[in-house]
N, C-alpha and C positions, 0 to 999 in steps of 0.2 A: 822225082827227087829220089836220091839213093837212100838205101837203108841207113847208111852211116849218117847222112845229113839229117834224116828224120830222127834218129836216135840222139844226135847232138842237139837238135832243136828241142826235143822233149826234155833233155837234161837241162838246157838253158831255162825252159819254162819252169822246171822244178826249182832251180836256183832262184829265179825271180819271185816265184810264189813264196819260197822260204824266206827270202829277204823281206818281202813286203809284210809277211806275217810277223816277223821279228820287229820291223819298224812300227807296225800297227800296235804291237804289244808294248810300246814305249821303250823299245830297244832292250832286247834280252841281254843276259850276261855275255853271251857269245858276241853280240853286236858291239858291245862296249870294248871288246878286245881289238876291234879294228882301229888301226892307227890313222886311217884316212877318215876324217869326220865330215866329208862331203860325199856327194853321189859319185859313183864311178863313172868315168866318161867313156870307157870302152868296154865292149863285151868281155874281152880277155880279163880286164881288171875285175869286172863284176863276177865272173866265174871263180877267179882265184879267191876273191873276197867271200863269195858265196860258199865256197868249200870250207874256208876257215870258220865262217860264222855258223854254218848249218851242219851240225855233226851227223844228221840223219842222211846226208847225201853220201853216196858211195864214192870213195876216192877214185876207183877205176872209171866210173862214169864221167866224172869231172875231167880227169886226165884225158880220156877219149875225146871229149868235147874240145879241149884246148888243142889237142893234136889236129883235130879236124879243122879248126879255125886256122891254125898255122899252115896246114896243107893248102887250104883254100886261098889264103893270102899269097903263098908261094906260087900257086898256079896262076893267079891273077897277074903277079909280077912277071912271070915267065911269058904269059900271053902278051903283055904290054911291050915286052922287049923284042918280040918277033917282028 
């Protein structure tokens, strides 16, 4: 696994941990700001939501993860079209 993917995975784990802690605490004020009142159905949504909800996550780390996911999706589409 590449360093980028490991880094992205760790960031995702942090987001999930932060989300679950907020949910377990009866939804923090940050969670209540989320307009979607149901679980996110994609990793991309979860990360965007996680960034908005969890102020302790670094913006750069989250953006890096989103870019990594988009790049992976693009690569998969390119491979499928060959």
